GUVEXSE-392737 format. One record per residue (C-alpha): residue number from 1; residue in one letter; y, x negated, z negated. Coordinates in pm, 1 decimal, padded with zeros to 6 digits. Layout:
<sites>
+-----+------+----------+----------+----------+
!  nr ! rest !       yy !       xx !       zz !
+-----+------+----------+----------+----------+
! NUM !    A !        Y !        X !        Z !
...
+-----+------+----------+----------+----------+
</sites>
This chain:
<sites>
+-----+------+----------+----------+----------+
!  nr ! rest !       yy !       xx !       zz !
+-----+------+----------+----------+----------+
!   1 !    M !  00000.0 !  00000.0 !  00000.0 !
!   2 !    T !  00364.3 ! -00105.2 !  00028.4 !
!   3 !    S !  00531.1 ! -00289.3 ! -00258.1 !
!   4 !    H !  00742.0 ! -00105.7 ! -00514.2 !
!   5 !    A !  01104.9 ! -00176.6 ! -00587.6 !
!   6 !    A !  01160.1 ! -00406.3 ! -00884.1 !
!   7 !    P !  01194.0 ! -00205.5 ! -01205.4 !
!   8 !    D !  01465.9 ! -00423.0 ! -01364.5 !
!   9 !    A !  01757.1 ! -00180.3 ! -01328.4 !
!  10 !    D !  01554.4 !  00141.3 ! -01335.7 !
!  11 !    S !  01562.4 !  00228.3 ! -01704.6 !
!  12 !    G !  01724.5 !  00562.9 ! -01620.8 !
!  13 !    L !  01491.9 !  00638.3 ! -01330.7 !
!  14 !    T !  01399.1 !  01005.7 ! -01302.5 !
!  15 !    L !  01080.5 !  01139.3 ! -01148.8 !
!  16 !    D !  01267.4 !  01266.0 ! -00844.2 !
!  17 !    D !  01455.1 !  00936.0 ! -00805.4 !
!  18 !    Y !  01122.8 !  00754.0 ! -00812.8 !
!  19 !    Q !  00970.3 !  00993.8 ! -00561.5 !
!  20 !    A !  01261.7 !  00953.5 ! -00320.2 !
!  21 !    R !  01238.3 !  00573.4 ! -00334.6 !
!  22 !    A !  00859.2 !  00577.8 ! -00304.8 !
!  23 !    V !  00880.1 !  00798.4 !  00004.1 !
!  24 !    H !  01132.0 !  00552.9 !  00154.1 !
!  25 !    T !  00858.2 !  00286.7 !  00140.1 !
!  26 !    D !  00590.1 !  00516.1 !  00283.4 !
!  27 !    V !  00453.7 !  00373.1 !  00607.3 !
!  28 !    L !  00116.3 !  00546.1 !  00588.1 !
!  29 !    P !  00031.4 !  00714.3 !  00919.9 !
!  30 !    N ! -00106.1 !  01064.2 !  00938.9 !
!  31 !    A ! -00484.0 !  01063.4 !  00970.0 !
!  32 !    D ! -00637.5 !  01312.7 !  01210.9 !
!  33 !    E ! -00306.3 !  01501.2 !  01207.6 !
!  34 !    D ! -00351.7 !  01566.6 !  00833.3 !
!  35 !    A ! -00065.2 !  01421.6 !  00635.2 !
!  36 !    Y ! -00252.0 !  01451.2 !  00307.8 !
!  37 !    V ! -00557.1 !  01240.2 !  00385.7 !
!  38 !    L ! -00436.0 !  00881.8 !  00336.3 !
!  39 !    P ! -00225.7 !  00933.3 !  00023.0 !
!  40 !    L ! -00506.3 !  01140.3 ! -00129.7 !
!  41 !    L ! -00764.7 !  00872.6 ! -00050.4 !
!  42 !    G ! -00527.4 !  00611.0 ! -00186.6 !
!  43 !    L ! -00487.9 !  00807.1 ! -00510.0 !
!  44 !    V ! -00865.1 !  00841.7 ! -00546.0 !
!  45 !    G ! -00900.9 !  00467.6 ! -00482.4 !
!  46 !    E ! -00654.5 !  00379.8 ! -00757.5 !
!  47 !    I ! -00834.4 !  00607.9 ! -01002.8 !
!  48 !    G ! -01154.6 !  00428.9 ! -00906.3 !
!  49 !    G ! -00978.7 !  00099.5 ! -00974.8 !
!  50 !    I ! -00891.1 !  00217.2 ! -01326.3 !
!  51 !    A ! -01254.8 !  00311.7 ! -01385.2 !
!  52 !    S ! -01360.8 ! -00033.6 ! -01261.7 !
!  53 !    E ! -01123.4 ! -00202.8 ! -01504.9 !
!  54 !    L ! -01256.9 !  00007.9 ! -01787.9 !
!  55 !    K ! -01611.2 ! -00094.5 ! -01692.7 !
!  56 !    K ! -01510.3 ! -00461.6 ! -01714.8 !
!  57 !    R ! -01359.8 ! -00409.4 ! -02056.5 !
!  58 !    R ! -01663.4 ! -00223.8 ! -02187.2 !
!  59 !    R ! -01896.6 ! -00488.7 ! -02044.8 !
!  60 !    D ! -01706.2 ! -00781.3 ! -02198.0 !
!  61 !    E ! -01493.5 ! -00647.6 ! -02482.2 !
!  62 !    Q ! -01427.8 ! -00990.8 ! -02630.6 !
!  63 !    G ! -01381.1 ! -01198.6 ! -02316.8 !
!  64 !    Y ! -01195.1 ! -00974.3 ! -02070.9 !
!  65 !    R ! -00821.1 ! -01018.3 ! -02120.5 !
!  66 !    G ! -00681.6 ! -00861.4 ! -01806.0 !
!  67 !    F ! -00728.9 ! -00493.0 ! -01881.7 !
!  68 !    D ! -00377.8 ! -00404.2 ! -01996.8 !
!  69 !    N ! -00203.6 ! -00570.4 ! -01701.0 !
!  70 !    Q ! -00449.6 ! -00427.2 ! -01449.0 !
!  71 !    L ! -00426.1 ! -00079.5 ! -01599.9 !
!  72 !    R ! -00047.2 ! -00093.1 ! -01574.3 !
!  73 !    E ! -00066.0 ! -00193.8 ! -01207.9 !
!  74 !    E ! -00333.6 !  00060.6 ! -01115.0 !
!  75 !    L ! -00143.7 !  00343.0 ! -01286.0 !
!  76 !    G !  00174.4 !  00242.8 ! -01104.8 !
!  77 !    D ! -00004.1 !  00243.6 ! -00770.1 !
!  78 !    A ! -00161.2 !  00581.7 ! -00850.4 !
!  79 !    L !  00186.7 !  00717.4 ! -00926.2 !
!  80 !    W !  00311.2 !  00591.8 ! -00588.1 !
!  81 !    Y !  00033.9 !  00770.1 ! -00400.0 !
!  82 !    L !  00087.9 !  01083.6 ! -00608.9 !
!  83 !    A !  00460.3 !  01081.4 ! -00530.9 !
!  84 !    V !  00395.2 !  01045.1 ! -00158.0 !
!  85 !    L !  00122.7 !  01310.8 ! -00158.8 !
!  86 !    A !  00350.4 !  01553.1 ! -00344.9 !
!  87 !    D !  00636.9 !  01483.2 ! -00104.3 !
!  88 !    R !  00417.3 !  01553.3 !  00196.7 !
!  89 !    A !  00326.2 !  01882.6 !  00030.1 !
!  90 !    G !  00695.6 !  01960.5 ! -00024.3 !
!  91 !    L !  00668.9 !  01940.4 ! -00404.3 !
!  92 !    P !  00920.2 !  01752.1 ! -00622.7 !
!  93 !    L !  00756.1 !  01547.9 ! -00899.5 !
!  94 !    S !  00996.9 !  01694.1 ! -01155.2 !
!  95 !    Q !  00881.8 !  02045.7 ! -01067.3 !
!  96 !    L !  00517.0 !  01944.8 ! -01094.4 !
!  97 !    A !  00581.6 !  01777.8 ! -01429.7 !
!  98 !    A !  00767.9 !  02078.7 ! -01570.5 !
!  99 !    E !  00505.1 !  02326.7 ! -01453.4 !
! 100 !    N !  00221.4 !  02111.7 ! -01585.2 !
! 101 !    L !  00386.1 !  02071.4 ! -01926.6 !
! 102 !    A !  00442.1 !  02446.3 ! -01946.9 !
! 103 !    K !  00077.4 !  02507.7 ! -01861.6 !
! 104 !    A ! -00043.6 !  02254.2 ! -02117.7 !
! 105 !    E !  00177.6 !  02398.9 ! -02389.6 !
! 106 !    H !  00065.1 !  02748.2 ! -02290.4 !
! 107 !    A ! -00299.2 !  02648.8 ! -02320.2 !
! 108 !    F ! -00299.0 !  02391.6 ! -02595.4 !
! 109 !    G !  00011.9 !  02460.7 ! -02796.1 !
! 110 !    P !  00028.5 !  02469.4 ! -03174.1 !
! 111 !    A ! -00312.2 !  02467.9 ! -03338.2 !
! 112 !    D ! -00196.0 !  02725.9 ! -03592.8 !
! 113 !    S ! -00257.0 !  03090.0 ! -03513.7 !
! 114 !    V !  00026.1 !  03261.3 ! -03329.4 !
! 115 !    L !  00057.6 !  03614.1 ! -03462.5 !
! 116 !    H !  00156.5 !  03885.5 ! -03217.6 !
! 117 !    P !  00269.0 !  04241.0 ! -03279.7 !
! 118 !    G ! -00002.5 !  04485.2 ! -03180.9 !
! 119 !    Y !  00025.1 !  04657.9 ! -02846.0 !
! 120 !    D !  00014.7 !  04985.4 ! -03035.8 !
! 121 !    A !  00274.5 !  04890.9 ! -03299.6 !
! 122 !    D !  00509.2 !  05167.0 ! -03182.6 !
! 123 !    R !  00238.4 !  05433.8 ! -03207.4 !
! 124 !    P !  00160.7 !  05664.2 ! -03500.0 !
! 125 !    P ! -00108.6 !  05534.2 ! -03739.5 !
! 126 !    E ! -00384.2 !  05748.6 ! -03591.0 !
! 127 !    E ! -00330.5 !  05582.4 ! -03251.3 !
! 128 !    R ! -00336.6 !  05221.7 ! -03375.7 !
! 129 !    L ! -00617.3 !  04975.6 ! -03409.1 !
! 130 !    P ! -00654.9 !  04895.3 ! -03780.0 !
! 131 !    R ! -00467.9 !  04591.3 ! -03908.2 !
! 132 !    Q ! -00786.2 !  04507.7 ! -04098.0 !
! 133 !    L ! -01131.9 !  04621.2 ! -04000.8 !
! 134 !    A ! -01450.9 !  04543.2 ! -04195.8 !
! 135 !    L ! -01780.6 !  04566.1 ! -04009.0 !
! 136 !    Q ! -02128.3 !  04520.0 ! -04151.8 !
! 137 !    F ! -02389.1 !  04375.3 ! -03914.5 !
! 138 !    S ! -02745.6 !  04463.8 ! -04016.6 !
! 139 !    E ! -03048.0 !  04344.3 ! -03824.1 !
! 140 !    T ! -03350.1 !  04568.9 ! -03791.6 !
! 141 !    T ! -03615.5 !  04666.5 ! -03537.5 !
! 142 !    V ! -03659.5 !  04986.8 ! -03341.3 !
! 143 !    K ! -03938.9 !  05118.6 ! -03122.9 !
! 144 !    R ! -03843.4 !  05115.7 ! -02758.4 !
! 145 !    H ! -04103.9 !  05193.1 ! -02495.3 !
! 146 !    G ! -04374.0 !  05124.1 ! -02753.0 !
! 147 !    E ! -04236.8 !  04782.8 ! -02842.8 !
! 148 !    D ! -04068.5 !  04664.2 ! -03164.0 !
! 149 !    V ! -03728.6 !  04542.7 ! -03046.1 !
! 150 !    P ! -03487.4 !  04341.8 ! -03267.6 !
! 151 !    T ! -03158.8 !  04529.8 ! -03290.3 !
! 152 !    V ! -02832.4 !  04521.0 ! -03480.8 !
! 153 !    V ! -02662.9 !  04820.5 ! -03636.6 !
! 154 !    V ! -02291.3 !  04782.6 ! -03701.7 !
! 155 !    H ! -02127.4 !  04997.9 ! -03967.7 !
! 156 !    V ! -01756.5 !  05041.6 ! -04034.4 !
! 157 !    L ! -01707.1 !  04972.8 ! -04403.4 !
! 158 !    D ! -01475.5 !  05251.2 ! -04510.4 !
! 159 !    D ! -01503.9 !  05581.2 ! -04694.0 !
! 160 !    H ! -01733.0 !  05719.8 ! -04424.1 !
! 161 !    N ! -01946.3 !  05409.6 ! -04355.6 !
! 162 !    E ! -02023.3 !  05537.1 ! -04006.1 !
! 163 !    P ! -02214.3 !  05331.1 ! -03751.0 !
! 164 !    L ! -02008.1 !  05174.4 ! -03474.2 !
! 165 !    G ! -02209.5 !  05315.8 ! -03187.7 !
! 166 !    D ! -02584.9 !  05299.4 ! -03140.4 !
! 167 !    P ! -02819.8 !  05016.9 ! -03244.5 !
! 168 !    I ! -02776.4 !  04723.3 ! -03003.8 !
! 169 !    D ! -03047.5 !  04497.7 ! -02867.8 !
! 170 !    D ! -03013.0 !  04193.3 ! -02644.7 !
! 171 !    N ! -03096.6 !  04387.8 ! -02326.1 !
! 172 !    I ! -03256.4 !  04078.3 ! -02177.5 !
! 173 !    A ! -03607.6 !  03943.1 ! -02131.0 !
! 174 !    Y ! -03569.4 !  03690.1 ! -02413.5 !
! 175 !    D ! -03391.3 !  03697.8 ! -02748.5 !
! 176 !    D ! -03046.9 !  03535.4 ! -02746.2 !
! 177 !    D ! -02878.0 !  03731.5 ! -03028.3 !
! 178 !    Y ! -02629.9 !  03901.0 ! -02797.2 !
! 179 !    R ! -02690.9 !  04202.2 ! -03019.5 !
! 180 !    F ! -02425.9 !  04054.2 ! -03252.4 !
! 181 !    H ! -02165.1 !  04056.1 ! -02974.4 !
! 182 !    D ! -01939.7 !  04316.9 ! -03136.1 !
! 183 !    V ! -01804.2 !  04024.7 ! -03337.3 !
! 184 !    F ! -01632.5 !  03907.4 ! -03017.5 !
! 185 !    H ! -01455.8 !  04242.3 ! -02978.8 !
! 186 !    L ! -01347.6 !  04212.0 ! -03341.5 !
! 187 !    A ! -01207.1 !  03865.2 ! -03267.9 !
! 188 !    H ! -01018.7 !  04005.0 ! -02968.0 !
! 189 !    M ! -00863.9 !  04265.8 ! -03195.3 !
! 190 !    A ! -00777.6 !  04021.3 ! -03473.9 !
! 191 !    V ! -00631.5 !  03741.2 ! -03261.2 !
! 192 !    L ! -00507.3 !  03919.4 ! -02948.7 !
! 193 !    G ! -00430.8 !  04263.5 ! -03091.9 !
! 194 !    W ! -00643.6 !  04402.5 ! -02808.5 !
! 195 !    S ! -00989.3 !  04552.8 ! -02767.5 !
! 196 !    P ! -01046.6 !  04856.7 ! -02546.4 !
! 197 !    A ! -01412.6 !  04850.7 ! -02652.8 !
! 198 !    L ! -01327.5 !  04888.4 ! -03021.8 !
! 199 !    R ! -01059.1 !  05140.8 ! -02942.4 !
! 200 !    A ! -01316.9 !  05349.7 ! -02756.9 !
! 201 !    T ! -01559.8 !  05351.0 ! -03050.2 !
! 202 !    L ! -01299.4 !  05386.1 ! -03325.7 !
! 203 !    R ! -01110.6 !  05638.0 ! -03109.7 !
! 204 !    P ! -00745.4 !  05563.3 ! -03188.9 !
! 205 !    K ! -00657.9 !  05683.1 ! -02837.9 !
! 206 !    R ! -00293.7 !  05652.3 ! -02729.8 !
! 207 !    K ! -00238.4 !  06003.0 ! -02597.6 !
! 208 !    R !  00050.8 !  06143.0 ! -02795.1 !
! 209 !    R !  00347.7 !  06028.7 ! -02586.2 !
! 210 !    S !  00180.6 !  06016.0 ! -02245.8 !
! 211 !    T ! -00156.1 !  05966.0 ! -02083.9 !
! 212 !    H ! -00054.3 !  05634.1 ! -01921.6 !
! 213 !    H ! -00193.3 !  05397.5 ! -02185.9 !
! 214 !    D ! -00494.9 !  05616.7 ! -02246.1 !
! 215 !    R ! -00580.5 !  05606.5 ! -01876.4 !
! 216 !    T ! -00494.0 !  05246.3 ! -01785.5 !
! 217 !    E ! -00524.6 !  05042.5 ! -02106.6 !
! 218 !    D ! -00779.7 !  05238.3 ! -02309.8 !
! 219 !    G ! -00990.1 !  05382.2 ! -02027.6 !
! 220 !    A ! -01327.1 !  05302.3 ! -01876.4 !
! 221 !    R ! -01208.1 !  05019.7 ! -01651.6 !
! 222 !    A ! -01036.9 !  04831.2 ! -01935.6 !
! 223 !    I ! -01351.0 !  04873.8 ! -02147.4 !
! 224 !    A ! -01567.2 !  04744.1 ! -01861.1 !
! 225 !    V ! -01338.3 !  04442.3 ! -01819.7 !
! 226 !    E ! -01369.2 !  04348.2 ! -02185.3 !
! 227 !    E ! -01745.5 !  04401.6 ! -02193.0 !
! 228 !    G ! -01795.2 !  04212.2 ! -01868.5 !
! 229 !    L ! -01572.2 !  03926.0 ! -01977.7 !
! 230 !    T ! -01760.7 !  03903.8 ! -02308.2 !
! 231 !    A ! -02096.7 !  03887.7 ! -02129.3 !
! 232 !    V ! -01979.3 !  03623.6 ! -01880.4 !
! 233 !    I ! -01831.9 !  03401.2 ! -02151.6 !
! 234 !    F ! -02151.6 !  03439.8 ! -02355.2 !
! 235 !    A ! -02363.8 !  03326.4 ! -02060.9 !
! 236 !    Q ! -02148.4 !  03014.1 ! -02026.3 !
! 237 !    A ! -02139.2 !  02957.4 ! -02403.0 !
! 238 !    R ! -02514.5 !  02894.2 ! -02404.4 !
! 239 !    D ! -02450.5 !  02573.8 ! -02208.5 !
! 240 !    H ! -02194.8 !  02463.0 ! -02469.1 !
! 241 !    S ! -02401.2 !  02523.1 ! -02785.7 !
! 242 !    Y ! -02201.8 !  02843.9 ! -02832.0 !
! 243 !    F ! -01891.2 !  02629.3 ! -02895.7 !
! 244 !    T ! -02019.8 !  02520.6 ! -03238.0 !
! 245 !    T ! -01958.8 !  02150.9 ! -03170.9 !
! 246 !    T ! -01609.2 !  02166.3 ! -03023.9 !
! 247 !    N ! -01260.2 !  02295.9 ! -03092.8 !
! 248 !    R ! -01182.1 !  02343.8 ! -02724.2 !
! 249 !    I ! -01297.9 !  02606.2 ! -02475.4 !
! 250 !    P ! -01340.5 !  02481.3 ! -02116.0 !
! 251 !    G ! -01025.8 !  02546.4 ! -01917.1 !
! 252 !    D ! -01206.6 !  02734.9 ! -01641.5 !
! 253 !    L ! -01332.1 !  02991.7 ! -01893.7 !
! 254 !    L ! -00983.7 !  03040.1 ! -02038.4 !
! 255 !    K ! -00844.8 !  03090.7 ! -01689.0 !
! 256 !    L ! -01122.2 !  03341.6 ! -01623.5 !
! 257 !    C ! -01011.2 !  03542.3 ! -01927.1 !
! 258 !    R ! -00654.4 !  03552.1 ! -01796.1 !
! 259 !    S ! -00769.0 !  03633.0 ! -01443.3 !
! 260 !    L ! -00997.0 !  03922.8 ! -01539.2 !
! 261 !    T ! -00730.7 !  04079.7 ! -01762.9 !
! 262 !    A ! -00433.8 !  04015.1 ! -01532.9 !
! 263 !    A ! -00372.5 !  04387.9 ! -01472.9 !
! 264 !    L ! -00391.7 !  04483.8 ! -01841.7 !
! 265 !    E ! -00144.4 !  04467.0 ! -02128.4 !
! 266 !    V ! -00322.4 !  04162.4 ! -02272.4 !
! 267 !    S ! -00209.1 !  03963.5 ! -01968.1 !
! 268 !    D !  00083.4 !  03832.3 ! -02173.2 !
! 269 !    R ! -00146.0 !  03648.4 ! -02413.9 !
! 270 !    S ! -00162.1 !  03275.1 ! -02348.7 !
! 271 !    L ! -00456.6 !  03051.0 ! -02274.7 !
! 272 !    G ! -00411.7 !  02921.5 ! -02627.4 !
! 273 !    D ! -00439.9 !  03274.9 ! -02764.6 !
! 274 !    W ! -00763.2 !  03325.1 ! -02574.7 !
! 275 !    Q ! -00895.2 !  02994.4 ! -02697.7 !
! 276 !    R ! -00827.4 !  03092.9 ! -03059.1 !
! 277 !    A ! -00992.4 !  03431.9 ! -03007.1 !
! 278 !    L ! -01305.4 !  03280.8 ! -02852.9 !
! 279 !    L ! -01339.0 !  03002.8 ! -03108.6 !
! 280 !    E ! -01290.3 !  03244.9 ! -03395.9 !
! 281 !    G ! -01545.1 !  03487.2 ! -03254.8 !
! 282 !    Y ! -01807.1 !  03220.3 ! -03189.5 !
! 283 !    R ! -01748.5 !  03058.5 ! -03529.0 !
! 284 !    V ! -01847.0 !  03382.1 ! -03699.4 !
! 285 !    F ! -02118.1 !  03457.5 ! -03441.9 !
! 286 !    A ! -02289.7 !  03137.1 ! -03559.3 !
! 287 !    L ! -02276.7 !  03261.6 ! -03919.6 !
! 288 !    L ! -02419.5 !  03599.7 ! -03823.3 !
! 289 !    R ! -02704.4 !  03427.2 ! -03639.6 !
! 290 !    A ! -02773.6 !  03190.3 ! -03925.9 !
! 291 !    H ! -02788.9 !  03464.9 ! -04188.6 !
! 292 !    R ! -02918.8 !  03743.1 ! -03961.9 !
! 293 !    G ! -02619.7 !  03962.0 ! -04033.5 !
! 294 !    G ! -02333.6 !  03991.3 ! -04274.0 !
! 295 !    I ! -01991.5 !  04146.6 ! -04324.9 !
! 296 !    V ! -01699.2 !  04046.7 ! -04105.0 !
! 297 !    V ! -01338.1 !  04145.2 ! -04162.0 !
! 298 !    G ! -01102.8 !  04125.1 ! -03865.5 !
! 299 !    N ! -00745.6 !  04075.6 ! -03980.5 !
! 300 !    Q ! -00457.4 !  04118.0 ! -03737.8 !
! 301 !    D ! -00210.0 !  04009.0 ! -04005.0 !
! 302 !    T ! -00366.2 !  03661.7 ! -04021.3 !
! 303 !    G ! -00523.2 !  03646.1 ! -03675.0 !
! 304 !    T ! -00859.9 !  03554.1 ! -03825.9 !
! 305 !    L ! -01208.8 !  03674.8 ! -03905.1 !
! 306 !    D ! -01347.5 !  03648.8 ! -04257.3 !
! 307 !    Y ! -01723.5 !  03635.6 ! -04305.7 !
! 308 !    R ! -01936.2 !  03700.1 ! -04610.8 !
! 309 !    R ! -02306.1 !  03748.6 ! -04653.2 !
! 310 !    K ! -02434.2 !  04086.7 ! -04761.3 !
! 311 !    S ! -02493.4 !  04103.0 ! -05136.8 !
+-----+------+----------+----------+----------+
</sites>
């Protein structure tokens, strides 16, 4: 690649200044009439160079002294190719940097829970999801088609102690404990202030002022989205030890949550919010599996789930 300008007087260099000067030194031809090919291949090559330097350092930790200087040079060259590639795509580096920072802060902002007002905060009490909801998960077996099937019965712990729907089994050829999955809906309620599935079973339907929310936010399609999203995430969670060994959810799964709910009120929740909801749900899911049930309290005021074993 072409040489860079000396950095002596560039202490105030901005990203866009750098990009403009890098482009001025760009003599790379277009390859096969595709302006992106050579700068992209150059960028990949520099990343490979960084990996090669890391290999040298790992192979000879005591003897290899050139890592820092080589890393500096390889990163600088990678930045040059990135600047040229972005310019050929019509993208200012400053814009890319600002958008990327916003995305990172959106996804991985403060570790502390961010509390949100409920989507039904302006509704009368009978149309709101409860600020706190205690559910008891009890494992049992039922006869289905002549077979003893492990199931979970979920009861709402209140004055009525009514079951939250019918007994749930895994609905799959092998046991994977999906029968405890209502804990994920409870986590959605506690952290996101949203769960059409719980709203459907608890029945705080938002009908009083208009039928709009009842039809679009609390209706069958919203319920199907939440149930489908929960099942898809669960299938992926198996490959990640159900997130018990990490404090991060893969970015593609977080983006999937945002994508599937893009037309619903919960679309304004961040990737970080979704990450907290999933981690909280799977944290307590692990406890339910370990103890074959228990009592879980979803708390919108703290954005958390509290677990205790049945006495």
